[in-house]
C-alpha positions as CSV (number, residue, x, y, z in Angstrom):
1,M,4.2,-10.2,17.1
2,L,4.6,-6.9,15.3
3,K,5.6,-4.1,17.6
4,G,7.6,-0.9,17.9
5,S,8.2,1.8,15.3
6,L,7.4,0.6,11.7
7,V,8.3,3.4,9.2
8,A,5.9,4.1,6.4
9,L,8.8,4.6,4.0
10,V,8.7,7.2,1.2
11,T,9.7,6.2,-2.4
12,P,12.6,8.2,-3.5
13,F,12.6,9.4,-7.1
14,L,15.2,10.7,-9.5
15,A,14.8,14.0,-11.4
16,D,13.3,12.0,-14.4
17,G,10.7,10.5,-12.1
18,K,12.2,7.0,-12.0
19,V,12.7,5.2,-8.7
20,N,16.0,6.1,-7.1
21,Y,17.3,2.7,-5.9
22,S,20.6,4.1,-4.7
23,E,18.7,6.4,-2.3
24,L,16.3,3.6,-1.4
25,K,19.2,1.5,-0.3
26,K,20.5,4.3,1.9
27,L,17.1,4.8,3.5
28,L,16.7,1.1,4.3
29,E,20.2,0.9,5.9
30,Y,19.6,4.2,7.7
31,H,16.4,2.9,9.4
32,I,18.0,-0.4,10.4
33,K,21.0,1.6,11.9
34,N,18.7,3.9,13.7
35,Q,16.5,1.2,15.4
36,T,13.4,1.3,13.3
37,D,11.6,-2.0,14.1
38,G,10.1,-2.6,10.7
39,I,9.8,-1.3,7.2
40,V,6.5,-0.6,5.4
41,I,6.9,-0.2,1.6
42,L,4.3,0.6,-1.0
43,G,2.0,2.2,1.5
44,T,0.3,5.6,1.3
45,T,3.5,7.5,2.1
46,A,5.3,5.6,-0.7
47,E,2.9,7.0,-3.4
48,A,2.1,3.4,-4.3
49,T,-0.9,4.2,-6.4
50,T,1.3,6.0,-8.9
51,L,3.8,3.1,-9.2
52,S,3.3,0.5,-11.9
53,L,3.1,-3.2,-11.0
54,E,6.5,-3.7,-12.5
55,E,7.9,-0.9,-10.3
56,Q,6.2,-2.3,-7.2
57,L,7.7,-5.8,-7.8
58,E,11.1,-4.3,-8.3
59,I,10.9,-2.3,-5.1
60,I,9.8,-5.3,-3.2
61,K,12.6,-7.5,-4.5
62,F,15.2,-4.8,-4.0
63,S,14.1,-4.0,-0.4
64,V,13.9,-7.7,0.6
65,S,17.4,-8.2,-0.7
66,I,18.8,-5.2,1.1
67,V,17.0,-5.8,4.4
68,N,17.8,-9.5,4.3
69,K,15.5,-10.4,7.3
70,R,17.1,-7.9,9.7
71,V,13.7,-6.4,10.4
72,P,10.2,-7.3,9.1
73,I,9.0,-5.9,5.8
74,I,5.4,-5.1,5.4
75,V,4.1,-4.4,1.9
76,G,1.0,-2.5,0.9
77,A,-1.1,-4.8,-1.3
78,G,-4.6,-3.4,-1.3
79,S,-7.1,-2.4,-4.0
80,N,-10.7,-1.4,-4.3
81,D,-11.0,-4.4,-6.7
82,T,-11.0,-7.6,-4.7
83,T,-9.8,-9.7,-7.7
84,K,-6.8,-7.4,-8.2
85,A,-6.0,-7.4,-4.5
86,I,-6.1,-11.2,-4.5
87,E,-3.7,-11.3,-7.4
88,K,-1.3,-8.9,-5.7
89,A,-1.5,-10.9,-2.4
90,K,-0.7,-14.1,-4.2
91,L,2.3,-12.5,-6.0
92,F,3.7,-10.2,-3.3
93,S,3.6,-12.8,-0.6
94,T,5.9,-15.1,-2.6
95,L,8.7,-12.5,-2.7
96,G,10.2,-12.8,0.8
97,V,8.1,-10.2,2.6
98,D,6.8,-10.8,6.1
99,Y,3.3,-9.2,6.0
100,L,0.9,-7.5,3.7
101,L,-1.0,-4.3,4.6
102,V,-4.5,-4.3,3.0
103,I,-6.7,-1.2,2.8
104,T,-10.4,-1.1,2.8
105,P,-12.0,-0.7,-0.7
106,Y,-12.4,2.9,-1.7
107,Y,-14.8,4.7,-4.1
108,N,-16.8,1.6,-4.8
109,K,-17.6,1.1,-1.1
110,T,-19.2,-2.1,0.0
111,N,-21.5,-3.2,2.9
112,E,-20.2,-5.1,6.0
113,K,-20.6,-8.6,4.6
114,G,-18.8,-7.6,1.4
115,L,-16.0,-6.0,3.4
116,I,-15.5,-9.1,5.5
117,H,-15.5,-11.3,2.4
118,H,-13.0,-8.9,0.7
119,F,-10.5,-9.2,3.5
120,E,-11.1,-13.0,4.1
121,S,-10.5,-13.7,0.4
122,I,-7.3,-11.8,0.3
123,A,-6.1,-13.4,3.5
124,E,-6.8,-16.9,2.1
125,A,-4.8,-16.0,-1.1
126,S,-1.8,-14.8,0.8
127,S,1.0,-17.0,2.0
128,V,2.0,-14.4,4.6
129,P,-0.2,-12.8,7.3
130,I,-2.2,-9.7,6.4
131,I,-2.8,-6.5,8.4
132,L,-6.1,-4.7,7.9
133,Y,-5.8,-1.0,7.2
134,N,-8.5,1.3,8.5
135,V,-8.2,4.9,7.2
136,P,-11.7,6.3,6.5
137,S,-10.4,9.8,5.8
138,R,-8.8,8.4,2.6
139,T,-11.2,5.6,1.6
140,G,-14.5,6.9,2.7
141,M,-15.4,3.8,4.7
142,S,-14.4,2.3,8.1
143,I,-14.1,-1.3,9.2
144,S,-17.0,-1.7,11.7
145,I,-16.2,-2.9,15.1
146,S,-18.3,-6.0,14.5
147,A,-16.4,-6.7,11.3
148,V,-13.1,-6.4,13.2
149,E,-14.4,-8.9,15.8
150,I,-15.0,-11.5,13.0
151,L,-11.8,-10.8,11.0
152,S,-9.6,-10.9,14.1
153,K,-10.4,-14.6,14.3
154,H,-9.1,-15.4,10.9
155,K,-6.0,-17.5,11.0
156,N,-4.1,-15.4,8.4
157,I,-5.2,-11.9,9.6
158,C,-2.7,-10.8,12.3
159,G,-3.7,-7.2,13.1
160,I,-5.0,-3.8,12.1
161,K,-3.4,-0.5,11.3
162,E,-5.9,1.9,12.9
163,A,-5.6,5.3,11.3
164,S,-9.1,6.9,11.9
165,G,-7.9,9.0,14.8
166,N,-11.0,8.0,16.7
167,M,-10.0,6.9,20.1
168,S,-13.6,5.6,20.9
169,Y,-13.4,3.3,17.9
170,A,-9.9,2.2,18.9
171,V,-11.1,1.3,22.4
172,G,-13.9,-0.6,20.8
173,I,-11.7,-2.8,18.7
174,S,-9.1,-3.2,21.5
175,R,-11.4,-5.8,23.0
176,Y,-10.3,-8.2,20.3
177,L,-6.6,-7.8,20.6
178,N,-4.4,-10.8,21.6
179,Q,-1.1,-12.5,20.7
180,D,-2.5,-13.3,17.3
181,F,-4.2,-10.1,16.4
182,V,-2.5,-6.8,17.2
183,M,-3.3,-3.1,16.7
184,L,-0.9,-0.6,15.3
185,S,-1.5,3.1,15.5
186,G,-1.7,4.8,12.1
187,N,-1.4,8.3,13.7
188,D,1.9,9.8,15.0
189,D,0.1,12.3,17.2
190,I,-1.6,9.7,19.4
191,I,1.0,6.9,19.7
192,V,0.9,7.0,23.5
193,P,-2.9,7.0,23.9
194,M,-3.1,4.1,21.3
195,M,-0.5,2.1,23.0
196,S,-2.0,2.7,26.4
197,I,-5.1,0.8,25.3
198,G,-3.2,-2.1,23.7
199,A,-1.6,-1.1,20.5
200,T,1.9,-2.6,20.1
201,G,3.4,0.1,18.0
202,V,2.9,2.5,15.1
203,I,3.2,2.6,11.4
204,S,4.8,6.0,11.3
205,V,5.4,8.9,8.9
206,L,7.3,10.7,11.6
207,A,9.9,7.8,11.8
208,N,11.1,8.9,8.3
209,I,12.9,11.8,10.0
210,C,12.8,10.8,13.7
211,P,13.6,7.1,13.7
212,K,15.4,6.8,17.0
213,Q,12.9,9.0,18.9
214,T,9.9,7.1,17.5
215,H,11.5,3.8,18.4
216,S,12.2,5.1,21.9
217,L,8.6,6.3,22.3
218,C,7.3,2.9,21.4
219,E,9.8,1.2,23.7
220,L,8.7,3.4,26.7
221,C,5.1,2.4,26.1
222,L,5.9,-1.3,25.8
223,E,7.7,-1.0,29.1
224,E,4.7,0.9,30.5
225,R,6.8,3.9,31.3
226,Y,3.9,6.2,30.3
227,K,5.0,9.3,32.2
228,E,8.3,9.5,30.2
229,A,6.4,8.4,27.0
230,K,3.9,11.3,27.4
231,E,6.8,13.8,27.8
232,L,8.5,12.5,24.6
233,Q,5.2,12.5,22.7
234,G,4.7,16.1,23.6
235,K,8.1,17.0,22.4
236,L,7.6,15.2,19.1
237,L,4.1,16.5,18.5
238,P,5.0,19.8,16.7
239,I,7.2,17.9,14.2
240,A,4.5,15.2,13.7
241,N,1.8,17.8,13.1
242,S,4.0,19.7,10.7
243,L,4.3,16.6,8.5
244,F,0.5,16.9,7.9
245,F,0.3,20.6,7.1
246,E,-0.6,19.3,3.6
247,T,-1.5,15.8,2.5
248,N,1.0,13.0,3.3
249,P,3.6,12.5,1.8
250,I,4.0,16.0,0.4
251,P,5.5,17.5,3.7
252,V,7.6,14.6,4.8
253,K,9.4,14.4,1.4
254,A,10.0,18.1,1.6
255,A,11.3,17.7,5.1
256,M,13.6,14.9,4.1
257,N,15.1,16.8,1.2
258,Y,15.7,19.7,3.6
259,L,17.5,17.4,6.0
260,G,19.9,16.1,3.4
261,F,18.2,13.1,2.0
262,S,17.7,12.9,-1.7
263,V,14.1,11.6,-2.0
264,G,13.3,13.8,-5.0
265,N,9.9,15.1,-6.0
266,Y,6.4,13.6,-6.3
267,R,4.4,11.9,-8.9
268,M,1.3,13.9,-9.9
269,P,-1.3,14.7,-8.8
270,L,0.9,15.3,-5.7
271,F,2.6,18.7,-5.9
272,P,5.3,20.6,-3.9
273,M,4.2,22.4,-0.7
274,D,2.7,25.8,-0.5
275,D,5.6,28.2,0.3
276,D,4.2,29.6,3.5
277,L,3.4,26.1,4.9
278,Y,6.9,24.9,3.9
279,K,8.5,27.8,5.7
280,K,6.4,27.1,8.8
281,M,7.4,23.4,8.7
282,I,11.1,24.2,8.3
283,H,10.9,26.6,11.2
284,I,9.6,23.8,13.4
285,L,12.3,21.4,12.2
286,D,15.0,24.0,13.0
287,E,13.6,24.6,16.4
288,N,13.7,20.8,17.2
289,K,17.0,19.7,15.6
290,E,17.9,17.6,18.6
291,L,15.0,15.3,17.9
292,L,15.7,14.7,14.3
293,C,17.5,11.8,12.6
């Protein structure tokens, strides 16, 4: 069962825009050392949509080699083109990864039957389990509760990353959680509420700079020590919120560079933070140094 703090890892770039594999290795080792429970690569935070297929394959192979089964690796493998998503699922699932994370189609939005068929087709093409990814703020569509009920029964669909921020929706799909179908929070600001209704962990942006604390927060929830978890969530909240002053991953990469990592810049259309927002974020980080890294 997937559980705990699963970091939505950034992709570090060199000054010329190429992937910085030396820094990527450092990040992978850093997370394993600091108790991160799983690594998510090629997700939203990784700027995956600006990486070529060749770059994606190289990142997967490199990460699998470095991690060497010490923690699970989850790979973003979605597309708004079902055929392309199937091709990626077939290919990526043969490279030693543990799970695929598959987003809802975006722009060319489908109906419920089409969405169910989309996910089922990808699941049947993959040789590893897939995790549904619900993030309507980015894709413009949500996986209906009735669709989750159907998809939760598929033998190769093992869970959902729920990133709508809608607790009523999360409660609705929590009815279908079991040992074979888990829910992971996709929002760092509501880890405790999500885990209190059955989520087993979080796919976390915050964990990029607070790996130990995010792991500890999930552990407290898994042990049902919710009073302590609530207190830690409250302490982490200003940091978590600051990482979304602008669109992810713009702030988190800026924060990481400030904290001494060398993750580089962004691929356009992403662009460096507004100066005032950057200063506001740095002030929050400086005020909460004891929670970082």
